[in-house]
C-alpha positions in Angstrom: -12.1 -6.7 -2.7 -14.0 -7.4 -5.8 -14.2 -4.8 -8.5 -16.7 -4.8 -11.3 -14.2 -5.6 -13.9 -13.1 -8.6 -11.8 -16.6 -9.9 -11.4 -17.1 -9.9 -15.2 -13.9 -11.7 -15.9 -14.2 -15.2 -17.4 -13.9 -18.2 -15.0 -11.6 -21.1 -15.8 -13.4 -24.3 -16.5 -12.2 -27.8 -16.7 -8.9 -28.9 -15.1 -7.5 -32.2 -14.1 -8.8 -32.5 -10.5 -5.3 -33.1 -8.9 -4.9 -33.5 -5.2 -2.2 -32.3 -2.8 0.6 -34.6 -4.1 1.2 -32.7 -7.3 1.4 -29.4 -5.4 4.0 -30.8 -3.0 6.0 -32.5 -5.8 6.0 -29.5 -8.1 7.2 -27.3 -5.2 9.7 -29.6 -3.5 11.3 -30.7 -6.8 11.8 -27.0 -7.8 13.2 -26.1 -4.3 15.7 -29.0 -4.4 16.7 -28.2 -8.0 19.5 -26.8 -10.0 20.8 -24.3 -7.5 21.2 -27.0 -4.9 23.4 -29.1 -7.2 25.3 -26.2 -8.9 25.8 -23.4 -6.5 25.4 -24.4 -2.8 29.0 -25.7 -2.7 29.9 -22.3 -4.2 27.9 -20.6 -1.4 29.7 -22.5 1.4 33.1 -22.0 -0.2 32.6 -18.2 -0.5 30.7 -17.4 2.7 31.7 -20.1 5.2 29.4 -22.4 7.1 27.6 -19.7 9.0 27.3 -17.6 5.9 25.6 -20.4 4.0 23.3 -21.0 7.0 22.6 -17.3 7.0 21.6 -17.5 3.3 19.2 -20.2 4.1 17.8 -18.3 7.1 17.5 -15.0 5.1 15.9 -16.7 2.1 13.3 -18.4 4.3 12.6 -15.1 6.1 11.1 -14.2 2.7 9.7 -17.4 1.5 8.1 -18.7 4.7 6.0 -15.5 5.2 5.1 -15.7 1.5 4.1 -19.3 1.8 1.9 -18.5 4.9 0.4 -15.5 3.0 -0.4 -17.6 0.0 -1.9 -20.3 2.2 -4.0 -17.7 4.0 -5.3 -15.9 1.0 -6.0 -19.2 -0.9 -8.3 -20.3 1.9 -10.3 -17.1 1.9 -11.8 -17.4 -1.6 -12.3 -19.7 -4.5 -8.9 -20.1 -6.2 -9.1 -20.6 -10.0 -6.6 -20.8 -12.8 -3.6 -18.4 -12.6 -2.1 -19.4 -9.3 -0.3 -16.5 -7.6 -1.7 -14.1 -10.2 -5.3 -15.0 -9.3 -4.6 -14.5 -5.6 -3.0 -11.1 -6.1 -5.5 -9.8 -8.6 -8.5 -10.8 -6.5 -7.0 -9.2 -3.5 -5.3 -6.1 -4.9 -7.6 -5.7 -8.0 -6.9 -6.5 -11.6 -5.0 -3.3 -12.3 -2.3 -3.8 -9.6 -2.7 -7.5 -10.0 -2.0 -7.2 -13.7 1.2 -5.2 -13.2 2.5 -7.7 -10.6 1.1 -10.6 -12.7 3.1 -9.6 -15.8 6.3 -9.5 -13.6 5.4 -12.8 -12.1 4.9 -14.3 -15.6 8.2 -13.0 -16.8 10.0 -14.6 -13.7 8.3 -17.9 -14.4 9.1 -17.8 -18.1 12.7 -16.9 -17.4 12.8 -19.7 -14.9 12.2 -22.1 -17.7 15.4 -20.8 -19.4 17.3 -20.9 -16.1 16.5 -24.6 -15.4 17.2 -25.6 -19.0 20.6 -23.9 -18.8 21.2 -25.9 -15.6 20.0 -29.1 -17.4 22.7 -28.4 -20.0 25.3 -28.1 -17.3 24.4 -31.6 -16.1 26.2 -32.8 -19.2 29.4 -30.9 -18.3 31.1 -34.1 -17.2 31.2 -35.0 -20.9 33.3 -31.9 -21.7 36.7 -33.6 -21.3 35.6 -36.5 -23.5 34.4 -34.2 -26.2 37.6 -32.2 -26.1 39.8 -35.3 -26.2 37.8 -37.2 -28.8 36.5 -34.5 -31.2 38.4 -31.3 -30.2 35.2 -29.6 -29.3 34.8 -27.1 -26.4 31.5 -28.0 -24.7 28.8 -25.3 -24.7 25.7 -25.9 -22.5 23.5 -24.3 -25.2 24.2 -27.4 -27.4 22.0 -29.2 -24.9 19.7 -26.5 -23.4 18.3 -25.1 -26.7 17.3 -28.5 -28.2 16.0 -29.6 -24.8 13.8 -26.5 -24.5 12.3 -27.2 -27.9 11.7 -30.8 -27.0 10.1 -29.8 -23.7 7.8 -27.4 -25.6 6.7 -30.1 -28.0 6.1 -32.5 -25.1 3.9 -30.1 -23.2 2.0 -29.0 -26.3 1.3 -32.6 -27.3 0.6 -34.2 -24.0 -0.4 -31.4 -21.6 -0.2 -31.0 -17.9 -1.3 -34.6 -17.1 2.0 -36.1 -18.5 4.0 -33.4 -16.7 2.5 -34.2 -13.3 3.1 -38.0 -13.8 6.7 -37.2 -14.6 7.1 -35.4 -11.3 6.8 -38.7 -9.4 9.7 -40.2 -11.4 11.8 -37.1 -11.0 11.1 -36.9 -7.2 12.2 -40.5 -6.9 15.5 -39.9 -8.7 16.0 -36.7 -6.7 15.6 -38.5 -3.4 18.0 -41.3 -4.5 20.7 -38.8 -5.5 20.4 -37.0 -2.2 20.7 -40.3 -0.3 23.9 -41.2 -2.2 25.3 -37.8 -1.5 24.6 -37.9 2.3 26.0 -41.4 2.4 29.3 -40.3 0.8 32.4 -39.2 2.7 34.3 -37.1 0.2 38.0 -37.2 -0.5 39.1 -34.0 1.2 37.5 -34.1 4.7 38.1 -30.7 6.2 36.0 -28.3 8.2 35.1 -25.2 6.3 35.7 -22.0 8.4 32.6 -20.8 10.2 32.7 -17.1 9.3 34.6 -16.9 6.0 35.4 -18.9 2.9 38.2 -18.5 0.3 40.3 -15.4 -0.1 38.8 -12.7 -2.4 35.3 -14.3 -1.9 32.3 -12.9 -3.6 30.1 -10.5 -1.4 27.5 -12.2 0.7 24.6 -10.4 -1.0 25.8 -11.5 -4.5 26.0 -15.1 -3.3 22.5 -14.7 -1.8 21.1 -13.3 -5.1 22.5 -16.3 -7.0 21.2 -18.8 -4.5 17.8 -17.2 -3.7 16.0 -18.9 -6.7 16.5 -22.2 -4.9 13.9 -21.2 -2.3 11.4 -19.8 -4.7 10.2 -23.2 -5.9 7.6 -23.4 -3.1 5.1 -21.5 -5.3 5.5 -23.8 -8.3 2.6 -25.9 -7.1 0.4 -22.8 -6.7 0.3 -22.4 -10.5 -1.7 -25.6 -10.8 -4.6 -24.0 -8.9 -6.9 -24.3 -11.9 -6.2 -28.1 -12.1 -6.8 -28.9 -8.4 -9.8 -30.6 -7.0 -9.6 -28.7 -3.7 -7.2 -25.7 -3.9 -8.1 -24.4 -0.4 -6.8 -27.6 1.1 -4.1 -28.6 -1.4 -2.3 -25.2 -1.8 -1.6 -24.5 2.0 -0.7 -28.1 2.8 1.4 -28.7 -0.3 3.5 -25.5 -0.3 4.0 -25.4 3.5 5.2 -29.0 3.7 7.4 -28.5 0.6 8.9 -25.3 2.2 9.7 -27.0 5.5 11.1 -30.1 3.8 13.3 -28.0 1.6 14.6 -26.0 4.5 15.6 -29.1 6.4 17.4 -30.6 3.4 19.3 -27.4 2.7 20.5 -27.1 6.3 21.7 -30.7 6.2 23.3 -30.1 2.8 25.3 -27.2 4.0 26.5 -29.1 7.1 27.5 -32.1 4.9 29.4 -29.9 2.3 31.3 -28.0 5.0 32.8 -31.2 6.4 33.4 -33.0 3.1 35.6 -30.6 1.0 37.9 -27.7 1.2 36.6 -24.1 0.6 38.6 -23.9 -2.6 37.1 -27.1 -3.9 33.6 -26.0 -3.0 34.0 -22.6 -4.6 35.0 -24.1 -7.9 31.9 -23.7 -10.1 33.4 -25.6 -13.0 32.9 -29.0 -11.1 30.0 -30.8 -9.6 31.5 -31.1 -6.1 28.5 -33.1 -4.9 29.5 -35.8 -7.3 32.9 -36.0 -5.7 31.3 -36.5 -2.3 28.6 -39.0 -3.2 28.9 -42.7 -2.8 28.3 -43.1 -6.6 29.3 -39.9 -8.4 27.3 -40.3 -11.6 24.0 -40.1 -9.7 24.6 -36.4 -9.1 24.5 -35.2 -12.7 21.6 -37.6 -13.3 19.8 -36.0 -10.3 20.8 -32.5 -11.6 19.4 -33.3 -15.0 16.1 -34.7 -13.5 15.8 -31.8 -11.0 16.5 -29.2 -13.7 14.1 -30.9 -16.1 11.4 -31.2 -13.4 11.8 -27.5 -12.4 11.6 -26.5 -16.0 8.6 -28.7 -16.5 7.0 -27.1 -13.4 7.7 -23.6 -14.7 6.5 -24.3 -18.2 3.3 -25.7 -16.8 2.8 -22.7 -14.5 3.9 -19.7 -16.6 1.4 -20.3 -19.5 -1.4 -20.6 -17.0 -0.5 -17.3 -15.5 -0.4 -15.7 -18.9 -3.7 -17.3 -19.8 -5.3 -15.8 -16.6 -3.9 -12.4 -17.4 -5.4 -12.6 -20.9 -8.8 -13.8 -19.4 -8.9 -10.7 -17.2 -8.2 -8.4 -20.2 -4.9 -7.0 -18.8 -3.1 -6.8 -22.2 -3.9 -3.5 -24.0 -5.4 -5.2 -27.1 -8.5 -7.4 -27.0 -7.1 -9.6 -29.8 -4.0 -10.4 -27.8 -6.1 -11.1 -24.7 -8.3 -13.5 -26.6 -5.2 -15.2 -28.1 -3.4 -15.9 -24.8 -6.6 -16.7 -22.9 -7.7 -19.4 -25.4 -7.6 -22.9 -24.0 -7.7 -26.3 -25.8 -9.9 -29.2 -24.9 -11.9 -30.0 -21.8 -9.0 -29.2 -19.5 -8.5 -25.8 -21.0 -4.8 -26.4 -21.9 -3.1 -23.0 -22.6 -1.5 -23.8 -26.0 -1.0 -20.3 -27.3 0.4 -19.1 -23.9 2.8 -22.1 -23.9 4.1 -21.1 -27.4 4.8 -17.5 -26.1 6.4 -18.8 -23.0 8.7 -21.1 -24.9 9.8 -18.3 -27.2 10.7 -16.1 -24.2 12.5 -19.0 -22.6 14.6 -19.7 -25.7 15.6 -16.0 -25.8 17.1 -16.3 -22.3 18.6 -19.8 -22.9 20.9 -18.3 -25.6 22.5 -16.3 -22.8 23.9 -19.5 -21.4 24.8 -18.1 -17.9 23.2 -19.5 -14.8 24.4 -16.8 -12.5 23.1 -13.9 -14.7 19.7 -15.4 -15.2 19.5 -16.2 -11.5 20.0 -12.6 -10.5 17.2 -11.4 -12.9 14.8 -14.1 -11.5 15.6 -13.1 -7.9 14.5 -9.5 -8.5 11.3 -10.5 -10.2 10.4 -13.0 -7.4 11.2 -10.4 -4.7 8.7 -8.0 -6.2 6.0 -10.7 -6.3 6.7 -12.1 -2.9 6.8 -8.6 -1.3 3.4 -7.9 -2.9 1.9 -11.2 -1.5 3.1 -10.5 2.0 1.9 -6.9 1.8 -1.6 -8.2 0.8 -1.7 -10.5 3.8 -0.6 -7.7 6.1 -3.1 -5.2 4.7 -5.9 -7.7 5.0 -5.1 -8.3 8.7 -4.9 -4.6 9.4 -8.1 -3.7 7.4 -10.1 -6.4 9.3 -12.7 -6.6 6.6 -15.7 -8.9 7.4 -15.4 -10.5 4.0 -11.9 -11.7 4.7 -12.5 -15.0 6.5 -9.6 -17.4 5.7 -9.8 -20.8 7.3 -6.0 -20.7 7.7 -4.4 -17.5 9.3 -0.9 -16.3 9.4 0.2 -13.5 11.7 0.3 -9.9 10.6 3.8 -9.3 11.9 5.1 -12.3 9.9 3.6 -10.9 6.7 4.9 -7.4 7.4 8.4 -8.9 8.1 8.3 -10.7 4.7 7.3 -7.6 2.8 10.0 -5.4 4.5 12.6 -8.1 3.9 11.8 -8.3 0.2 12.2 -4.5 -0.1 15.4 -4.4 1.8 17.0 -7.4 0.1 16.1 -6.0 -3.4 18.1 -2.9 -2.8 20.9 -4.8 -1.1 21.2 -7.2 -4.1 21.3 -4.5 -6.7 20.0 -1.0 -6.2 19.9 -0.3 -9.9 17.9 -3.4 -10.7 15.6 -2.7 -7.7 14.9 0.8 -8.9 14.4 -0.5 -12.5 12.0 -3.2 -11.2 9.9 -0.6 -9.3 9.9 1.8 -12.3 8.9 -1.1 -14.5 6.0 -2.0 -12.2 4.9 1.6 -11.9 4.9 1.9 -15.7 3.0 -1.3 -16.1 0.4 -0.1 -13.6 0.0 3.2 -15.4 -0.3 1.5 -18.8 -2.9 -1.1 -17.6 -4.9 1.6 -15.9 -4.8 3.8 -19.0 -5.8 1.0 -21.3 -8.6 -0.3 -19.1 -11.0 2.6 -19.1 -13.4 0.8 -16.8 -10.9 0.0 -14.2 -11.3 1.4 -10.7 -8.5 3.1 -8.6 -7.2 -0.1 -7.0 -4.7 1.8 -4.9 -7.4 3.8 -3.3 -9.5 0.6 -2.8 -6.7 -1.2 -1.1 -6.2 1.4 1.5 -9.9 2.3 2.1 -10.2 -0.8 4.4 -7.0 0.1 6.1 -8.1 3.7 6.6 -11.5 2.6 7.9 -9.9 0.3 10.5 -7.3 3.0 11.5 -10.1 5.6 11.8 -12.2 3.3 14.0 -9.3 2.6 16.3 -8.2 6.3 16.5 -11.7 7.6 17.1 -12.2 5.2 20.1 -8.8 6.2 21.4 -9.5 9.9 21.0 -12.8 9.6 22.8 -11.1 7.9 25.7 -8.1 10.2 25.9 -9.0 13.5 24.2 -6.0 15.7 23.3 -4.8 18.1 26.0 -4.1 21.0 23.5 -7.1 22.8 22.2 -7.7 22.5 18.5 -10.8 23.5 16.4 -13.4 20.8 15.8 -16.0 22.8 13.9 -19.4 21.9 12.7 -21.4 23.9 10.2 -25.1 23.5 9.1 -26.4 25.6 6.3 -29.0 25.4 3.5 -27.1 27.8 1.2 -24.3 25.5 0.0 -24.8 25.8 -3.8 -25.2 29.5 -4.1 -22.1 30.6 -2.3 -18.6 29.3 -1.8 -17.1 31.6 0.9 -18.4 29.7 4.0 -17.2 26.2 3.0 -13.9 27.7 1.9 -13.5 29.5 5.3 -14.3 26.3 7.2 -11.6 24.5 5.1 -9.1 27.2 6.0 -9.8 26.9 9.7 -9.5 23.1 9.6 -6.7 22.7 7.1 -4.0 21.5 9.4 -4.8 22.0 13.1 -8.4 21.0 13.3 -11.3 19.1 11.8 -14.4 20.4 10.0 -17.8 18.9 9.4 -20.0 20.6 6.8 -23.7 19.6 6.7 -26.0 20.8 3.9 -29.4 21.3 5.4 -32.4 20.0 3.3 -35.8 21.0 4.6 -38.4 18.2 4.4 -39.3 14.7 5.6 -37.0 11.8 5.6 -38.5 9.7 2.7 -36.8 7.7 0.0 -37.1 10.4 -2.7 -35.6 13.1 -0.6 -32.9 10.8 0.6 -31.9 9.8 -2.9 -31.8 13.4 -3.9 -29.5 14.3 -1.0 -27.2 11.4 -1.9 -26.7 13.1 -5.3 -26.0 16.4 -3.5 -23.5 14.7 -1.3 -21.6 13.3 -4.2 -21.5 16.7 -5.8 -20.2 18.2 -2.6 -17.5 15.6 -2.3 -16.4 16.3 -5.8 -16.3 20.1 -5.2 -14.3 19.6 -2.0 -11.9 17.4 -3.9 -11.4 19.9 -6.7 -10.8 22.6 -4.2 -8.3 20.3 -2.3 -10.1 21.0 0.9 -9.8 18.6 3.9 -13.3 18.7 5.5 -16.0 16.1 5.9 -19.2 16.9 4.0 -22.7 15.4 4.2 -26.4 16.3 4.1 -29.0 16.7 6.8 -32.7 16.2 6.2 -35.0 17.8 8.8 -38.3 19.6 9.0 -36.6 22.9 9.9 -33.2 24.5 10.3 -33.7 24.6 14.0 -34.3 20.9 14.3 -31.4 20.1 12.0 -29.1 22.3 14.1 -30.4 20.6 17.3 -29.6 17.2 15.9 -26.2 18.3 14.7 -25.1 19.9 17.9 -25.7 16.6 19.7 -24.1 14.4 17.2 -20.6 13.0 18.0 -17.6 14.4 16.1 -16.8 12.5 12.9 -13.1 12.7 13.7 -13.4 11.0 17.1 -13.1 14.4 18.9 -16.3 16.1 20.2 -17.2 19.2 18.2 -16.2 22.2 20.2 -17.3 25.0 17.9 -20.1 25.8 15.5 -19.8 28.1 12.5 -22.7 30.2 11.2 -22.7 32.4 8.1 -24.7 35.0 6.2 -24.1 37.3 3.4 -24.6 41.1 3.4 -27.1 40.5 0.7 -29.3 38.1 2.7 -32.6 39.3 4.2 -32.7 40.1 7.9 -34.6 36.8 8.5 -31.4 34.9 7.7 -29.6 37.0 10.3 -32.3 36.2 12.9 -31.9 32.5 12.0 -28.2 32.8 12.9 -29.1 34.5 16.2 -31.4 31.6 17.0 -28.6 29.2 16.2 -26.1 31.0 18.4 -28.5 30.8 21.4 -29.0 27.0 20.8 -25.2 26.4 20.5 -24.7 28.1 23.9 -26.7 25.2 25.6 -24.0 22.5 24.9 -21.4 25.2 25.6 -20.0 25.3 22.1 -17.8 28.2 20.8 -19.9 30.3 18.3 -18.4 31.7 15.2 -20.4 33.9 12.8 -19.0 34.7 9.4 -20.4 37.8 7.7 -19.2 37.8 4.1 -19.8 39.9 1.0 -18.3 40.5 -2.4 -14.8 40.9 -1.2 -14.1 37.2 -0.8 -11.3 37.8 1.7 -9.3 40.1 -0.8 -5.6 39.3 -1.0 -5.7 37.3 2.2 -2.9 39.5 3.5 -4.3 41.3 6.6 -6.1 39.9 9.6 -7.2 42.4 12.2 -8.3 41.4 15.7 -10.2 43.7 17.9 -10.0 43.0 21.7 -12.1 45.0 24.1 -12.7 45.1 27.8 -16.3 44.0 27.2 -15.4 40.6 25.7 -11.8 40.0 26.7 -12.6 36.3 27.4 -12.8 35.8 23.7 -9.2 37.0 23.1 -7.5 33.6 23.3 -9.9 32.0 20.9 -9.7 34.9 18.4 -5.9 34.8 18.5 -5.7 31.0 18.0 -8.2 31.1 15.1 -6.1 33.8 13.4 -3.0 31.7 13.9 -4.7 28.6 12.5 -5.6 30.6 9.4 -1.9 31.4 8.8 -1.3 27.7 8.5 -3.1 27.5 5.2 -1.1 28.2 2.1 -3.8 30.7 0.9 -2.9 32.9 4.0 0.8 32.2 4.2 1.7 35.8 3.4 -0.8 37.3 5.8 0.1 39.2 9.0 -2.0 39.5 12.1 -2.6 42.9 13.7 -4.2 43.3 17.1 -6.1 46.3 18.3 -6.8 46.3 22.0 -9.2 48.8 23.3 -9.0 49.2 27.2 -10.2 51.8 29.7 -7.5 54.5 30.5 -7.0 53.0 33.9 -6.3 49.5 32.6 -4.0 50.3 29.6 -0.7 49.7 31.4 -1.6 46.3 33.0 -3.5 45.0 30.0 -0.8 46.0 27.6 1.8 44.1 29.6 -0.5 41.1 29.8 -1.0 41.1 26.1 2.7 41.4 25.2 3.5 38.5 27.6 0.8 36.3 26.1 2.2 36.9 22.6 5.8 36.3 23.7 5.1 33.2 25.9 2.7 31.8 23.4 5.3 32.1 20.5 2.7 33.7 18.3 3.7 35.1 14.9 2.7 38.6 15.8 5.3 41.4 16.0 5.1 44.1 18.7 4.7 46.8 16.1 1.4 45.1 15.0 -0.1 45.4 18.5 -1.8 48.7 19.1 -3.4 49.4 22.5 -6.1 52.1 22.3 -7.1 53.9 25.5 -10.9 54.3 25.5 -14.1 54.4 27.5 -17.9 54.3 26.9 -17.9 57.8 25.4 -15.6 56.9 22.5 -17.2 56.0 19.2 -16.0 52.4 18.9 -17.5 51.9 15.5 -15.5 54.8 14.1 -12.3 53.5 15.7 -12.8 50.1 13.9 -13.7 51.7 10.6 -10.7 54.0 10.4 -8.2 51.2 11.2 -9.7 48.1 9.6 -11.8 49.3 6.6 -9.2 47.7 4.2 -8.5 44.5 6.1 -9.2 41.2 4.4 -10.7 39.7 7.5 -11.7 41.4 10.8 -12.3 39.3 13.9 -14.5 40.7 16.6 -15.8 39.2 19.8 -19.3 39.2 21.2 -21.0 38.0 24.4 -24.3 36.3 25.3 -25.5 39.5 27.0 -24.8 41.7 24.0 -26.5 39.1 21.7 -29.6 39.1 23.9 -29.6 42.9 23.9 -28.9 43.6 20.2 -30.2 40.5 18.5 -29.4 40.4 14.8 -28.2 44.0 14.8 -25.1 42.8 16.6 -23.8 41.1 13.5 -24.7 44.1 11.3 -22.4 46.5 13.1 -19.4 48.0 11.3 -21.0 48.0 7.8 -17.8 49.6 6.4 -15.8 46.4 7.0 -15.5 43.8 4.3 -15.5 40.1 5.7 -16.0 39.8 9.4 -15.8 36.9 11.8 -17.7 37.3 15.1 -16.4 35.1 17.9 -17.8 34.0 21.3 -15.8 31.6 23.4 -17.6 29.2 25.7 -14.4 27.4 26.7 -11.5 28.3 28.9 -8.7 28.3 26.2 -5.2 28.9 27.3 -2.2 30.1 25.3 1.0 28.7 26.9 
């Protein structure tokens, strides 16, 4: 989805016009990097052969869905500078994209430090010589800090072009070192146990957290998106081939390690066990140095471009900071300022000097990013938006699996870090949304497509298989929306939880452009009012030459919810002229044609009082309305505004029927599990000579809502006077049931 603030963001110009090769090399040289040389022997030694294979499988259950998701999203739209950040922000919106993008940038910047620390460890074979010759205890920071500074100067002076050329050299050395390793036999040929490693081994999830950054390198090439000639082709092909190649190498690596050294030797992180196994040992630290340097090179190429894209979208709260990091140098738009910031952040983490600690931090940040990417792909599949037309498609269940695996693994690795990451992301989102006054609600925008698709499917399903249990699906048409609030509120109460309400504001006139535009403004106002009242009904407008024609159209319209409308609600105020009441009578007669239940609300100045007492009057004249009246009263109790209310039933029957009808009424209440106590049921013996109006007035004059039934015959006989009976009562709902409704 494209939001206005996205459309206005600057585009990246320039670039080097690279092909697929740099994407593959940047990705595969990062995948087969420092972790492979430094910690996969440790992984096999602590978790056993199957445990190490399980780490590879689990890691790729995250990275393969992510790679597929990136490939899919990248082929749907033009991918510019910013790599993963661009993909996320143009799919989720710049507010959410900014929050994830900042986390992504931090993971990339910290990765520079991680790889430079690993580069320093490549010189650890010199430690004995330094100790013996000069009495110095080797510290990796002696190498990693100067090397980080040198790398920064190299990138600032020569740019990405030199970095990509260096990848070819690094890939060659990396391939040579792996070949020498696989050709070696080792000095302690022994099969590592399948299910366990050394005694007192580290927990599996800790080993996984340390090793997981090895698999994250597949996105390194995505960061070159702004420098690619054809991102839609190069990104999917480059990252998928790098991911598959890395997976094959890691499986072969684990099998080789498990048969070439003892678990104790493999678990010793102070030695480069791969050097002991290789045909020529020195090639391994050389390969480690080259792999670490290439990975650091890839990260320091990608991270500044992510930060540059963030600044170009105005994500940072201050415009001056945005302009500073977004500034590019030369025709290729080299992010010099963003590179300086990235180098400073990397140096801060280099001073920690611990590969394992930095690896765990990186893992958490990457999990957040990868989970978001997989979620994007899943939501796009589910939303089925016509604008989403990728030339490469993953499967929705693969993306969903990736997103769930990221969330699960985050909490398995470190629940505290996981909660902190989520809190950090939430805080970033709130800060960006607050600072960007023109930003839209990206969260709502994301799920609008999903809700549209879900609604479409459910509506079709409901039409094919309507629910067996009766529930209110009520439509209301009235021209008196803006001078009274009781009707729309009453409809919202009836449809709060158990049903669905459609409220149509009638506008008399012809359907022309001016009238239509005026009704759109009315509809927006109605939606806002409904939202402020926290009511859950659907509101719209209806333009028609007369109320009668508007009602005729509405009664034949399909239900918005997917259910057919089964009831219609009319209303009038005690202050309205009699012509309004006659209009209601006409509407009731029309609603009888499609056999819709008819509800007529007569309201005044009481506004339902304290909403504490609902009185139902059942008589022998209209007993067929009893079930609908009782269910509607029960539905009202489901709304918080009526939660303290009690229902009282008054049943007026002829003397000869009192016994039988009383037993029937009590059985219905008991079998129907209705919240009505027996003390609130009063059966009144009566006949035609009794003044029914007086009976009602004496018992229900103070009730907040009185529900009375009516029949078609009485409506034809009395007309509008029928709804003006019992003037002593406050708010009254007249009910006529056209359906056979059962209370079981």
